[in-house]
C-alpha angles and dihedrals in degrees: 000000000000112000126182127190118208116211143160091233142354123251094235095047106112091198089067134057128246123260138165094256092055090051096050094044089050094046092046089048091055092047092050091049093053087058091057098252122151099251124197130175128191119197143159119241137205091220113035113201106150141011098236145358142165119249119175093342090308117124102224123199116191126214116212112246124254128195097190121127088240096038092135089071089055088048093050091059093042094054090045088056095050091044089056091053094049099039095197124196091224134027117206118190126171129199126023115281140115082291092070088062092043092056094045096046096047093044092051093046092051101035095246130134122260118200115189129196125202112216108187140042089253092041091105098042121120119244093005099160098048093045090049088051093050092048094048125103098244124125115271091247091055094046087052090049094049098038097089092054094048091046091052094047091050087052093051094045091049089054089049092050090049089046096060122103094200132026128197116201126193098214138019088248091060089048090053092050093049091056095044095047103031104018089232127131122234138188122224112231124177118241114263120244116166112210116259119236110291118246118231083247133014115266110261109243118237131202093273128135108199130202120180130174142101108302102243136124090258090060091048099211087172087072088059089050088054093049087054092051088051090053099049092118092051097109118237097357119136125196117214120196113198132187144073138246139189089212096098093184093051093047089052091050092054093042091054092050089048094054090067090057112080089189097055131086128185110218096184124212112353119205110233093237087058097044097085089062085065096043091051094054095039119098092195134025116204125204118189100168122143090213130028141151113193104327118219086216090066090054092047093050093048093046086053092050090254118142117219126233106201126188099201113353132080105163108217089344090281098136091060098033095050100029094242094152130296137298119202096199092227098311107131099192091052087045092056098042093046091050092051091046092054092049089055094052110054093171093064093050091051090052093047089049096061089049092050093053091051093048097049095048090053095044108035110017096055118113089222086086091064090044088057093051092050088051089053094047093049097045117101093211130008119218131156 
């Protein structure tokens, strides 16, 4: 079976940043390749040097970059062209974008199967792009200028979602929104995270509180800095802020705040292949994002025996149900107080950590996930 993944970028491409969609597409491609499937991957790149190459058994086709305001129109044509060359049996695309339309349109035109995966709690919302533009802090004239483009993208994305035969959701909430907004059934499949090579002995935990995401207002790193300030009297604890950004002024603002905190260190951008070293040492991982689906960082933390302190998100209620950390449900005071209480009770963190590892191995490292995808790929029609 010939399977192709469509993506904006590729995990190991140094010219682009790292996000959860890249991680999952790469992990799944590796899983498909180990099952002797013919695996292809199409991605745009910030530094085009060649048309195609093979990386880790994945046949990777690169799309030349474009900086046009309407670059997505160029990319639609470019992805269509490469799909015509590959002629896959199955097209898999994750996250809502113009690529959702590309995958649906090409698959229907060529009689092939399209499987779509949602990747955020707002991923199955209706009119997401235009709503986000309206709520943004841009000047009114700029919103008016950009609104036709956002509206057109939403229309194409809606057509793409309606054109898929099978939908994979990360959470029950996403599945519910998919039905309410698009009248389509989905199946909830956990994210796939093969287990890294086991060490001879588990990494000894250190007094480290770790945060990792793209540095942006939506990820709220300033809340992590406030947590570090709240825990200044927690003896021996170090707070590490990891992640990069292209927003120089925003990074400078965060850096200035961080200089006032002797217990905080800014690690900067962390390549995905290096991130497990931080998780393995950390005793607590912190998430402060406004919007999430099922973050890969949660899974990396749990696999590393690291509980999660989350400000807003508890995917599928797992954190509370399986004692994988603590979710403050948006209450900042509870978030700060619980964080401090956990740091002052290392035994509780250690006990949670063992449970985190067992849960993650059973939920995300199982080959049953790949089995489910293969069944979806092979099915003529998917109905629940």
